[in-house]
N, C-alpha and C positions, 0 to 999 in steps of 0.2 A: 560582830560577825563571829561565825562558828567555824573553826578549823579542824578536819580531821587528819590525822598522821600516822605512820606506820613506825613502830618501835621495834629495834632488834637488841636483846642483850644476852649477856653470858651470866646466867643465874647464879654460877657458883660464888659469885663475888657479892650477892644479896640476900636480904633475908626473905625475899620474896618481892611481889609487887607492892602490895599495900604498905603505905606509913606505918612506921612503929617506933615507938619513944627508944632513943639512943641506940638504934640499929639501922644499918644502911637499907634503904629500900629503893627499887627502881622508881616508883611514883614520885618519892622526894626528890631524887637526882633529876628527874625531868621537868618536874614543875619548878626546880629551882633555875633550871637553865633557860627554860621558856620564859620565866618571869624576867630574867635578864634582858631577852630580847625584846620582850613586849614592853618592859619598863613600868609593869605593874603585875601584882600578884597573879598567878596562873593557877587553876585548879583543874586537873585532867580526869577523864573518865575513861575507863579500859573495856574491851571486849571481854576479857575474863581474867579475873587475878590468878596469880600464879605464886605457888609456894616457894620457899626456900630451896634454892639448888636448882629450880625449873627453869629452863631458858626459852627463847621466844624469838622467832624468826619474822614474825609478822604479827606482833601485837598491834591491834587498832585502839587507837585513842581519839578522844576529841577535847576541845576546849574552846571557850569563849574569850573574845579579846576585843577592845576598843581601839588597839593599834592595830595600823595598815602597814603590812610587810608584804614583800614578794614570797612566792611559794620558796625560793632558792634561799631567802634570808631565813625563813623559818627553820630550813634543813640545815644549811652550813653555819649558820649563827649559833642555833642551839647546840650542835654538834660541839662547836668550839668552847662550851662552856660544861658539857657532859664529862663524866669520868670515864676512864678506860673500861670498856665491856658494854656500854650502851651507846647506841648510835640512832638517830631518826633517820630513816630512808626516804620517805616522801611525806610532803604536807599538801593539802588542798583545802581551799574553802569549799563548805558545805552548805545545804539547805538548813535552815533552822531547826527543821523536823529532825535531823540526823541525831542519833545517840549511838555512841560505840557499842554500848551493851544492848540496849533494847531494841536497835532496829536489825541487830544481827539475826539471820534466821537460821544459821549454823555455825559450828566452830570446829575446826580441826587440830589436833595433835598428832604428834609422831613420836614414837618410842624407838630409840636407838640402841640395841644390845650387842654387846661384843661376847662371842660364843668361844671361849677358848680356856685352857686351863690356867693361863697366865693373865694376871690383872693388865689392866691398860696402864701406859705410862704418859707419853705426852697429851693423850685424850683424857686422862683422869680428870674426874668430875664433869666431863661433857658427854660420856656415854654410860649406859649401865653395863653389868658385867656380870656372866652366870658362867661358872668354870666346867658344868657338866654337860655333855653332848645333848642339843635338843633337836627333836624330830620336827622339822618345822610343817611336814604333811600333817600330822596329826594335830599340831596347833591350829593350823588352817580350817580343819575340819570342825573342831571344837568352836573356833571363833565365828563359825556360820550361825549356829545356834543363838547368838547373842544379837544377831540384825532385827532391826525392826523396832516395836515400840514396847516397851517392858518397865516394870517396876524394879529399878537397879539399887533397891535398899541393900542387897548383900554385897554390893560392890562400892560401897560408901564408906567413909572414915566415920567413926564413932563420934567426932567432933562436928559432922556436917550439919550444917542448918538450914539447909535447903528445905523447904516444906513442900517441894513437889518431887517425890522419888522416880516418878515416871519421865523416862526420855525416850527419844527416837535416835536410834543408831542407824546411819544410812550406808555407813562404809566402816568395816573393819577387816582390813587385808593386812596378810603377813607375807613378807618376802625375804629373800636372803641373797648373800653374795659372799662367797669365801665364808669366813668367821663372823660374819655380819648379819644379824637379823634386825628388821625395823617393822614395827606395827604402826599401821596408820588408821586412826579412828576419827569420823566425823560423825557429829550429833548434833541434835536440837540444842542442847546444852548437857552440861557435867556436873554431877555430885562431887563433892570433895574426895579427892585420892582415887576418884572412879576409874580412870585410865590406868593408874599404877597397880590398882588392886585387880583390874582385867588381865594385864600383863603378868602380874604375879600367879594368877590362877592359871592363865595359859601355859606358863613355864613349868608348872606341875603337871601339865598333862604331857608337854614337850619333852620332859626328861623320864616319862613313864611311870611316874609315882602315881598318877590319877588317869581315869580312862576318859577318852574323848566326849562322853557323856557328862561328865561331872560339871564344867562351868554351867550347862542348862540346867542341872541338878540345883547347883548352888543359887542361881537366879531365881528359882522358883520357890526355895525355902525362905529368901528375903533375910537371912541372917547372916551378918557379915562375919561371925565367928566361924562358919561353915567354909569361908572362900580361902584362897591362898594368900600367899604373904602380899605385903605392900611393896612392890619393886622401887628400888632406890629412884629418888628424884632426878639423878645425874643424866639418865637419858632421855629425859622428858622435854619436849619442844613444844611451845605453843606455836602452830604453824600460821594459822590466819583465821579471820571471821569473813562470813560471807555476807553480802548486803543485797538488796533491790538494786537492779541495774539503773534505775533511775538516779541514784547518787552519783554516779559516774566516778566511782573511785578507781585508781590505778589496778591493773591486772595483778591477779593472785600472785602470791609468792610463791616460788618454785622451791620445796625445803630440801635442805641438805642434799645437794645434787652429788657430792662426792661420797654418798652412802647409797 
């Protein structure tokens, strides 16, 4: 049978999602815990791999098993074997056609930024930080130009191996409250460091170093060297992935309600 599940994690404790030699990864932790409950080795597949320091409040995974367990057992039992900083939120049996990565028609990220001159303390490694005052209105205007289907080569990492740089961004919204700014991005797919590079470029607009037209100019040039800095991984959250209703997965995660 095939099981889908939702995983939440604090990325500051791991080298990223994917298994790496002699480094703690979220994938290794989840597979080890699930294997204990299933009583046989489990291999998991995720909706979107995250880098070192990137968090998730709704990472979707799937795995196959020959063991019959209740949904509660997959959640509570697995959590009893998981290290601090990782939790399974829900689990559900799904149709054999389901694939956490390939069945998803969109993915959503949120970047949380503390905009004040003093660095974060108790939220260190869980939020991004920028000390100069940012004009959110300028950032919002600049962001609108990135909506739609484009070649996002200018916003990809030099190490990106994705062969298709054309992505469709359906949501790019920026909001603020007090000293907090958050950027919500939803797209058909993402390139390596795409969200962090978009945020870094919008920051350059927000602080007044670049004009509001600059992010679109960068996009058209398709040259990563012309874009802004790569924002810290600390503030990036994989929110969730969206799937066809036919799979009847639990309702979407509401991200970071306290921001």
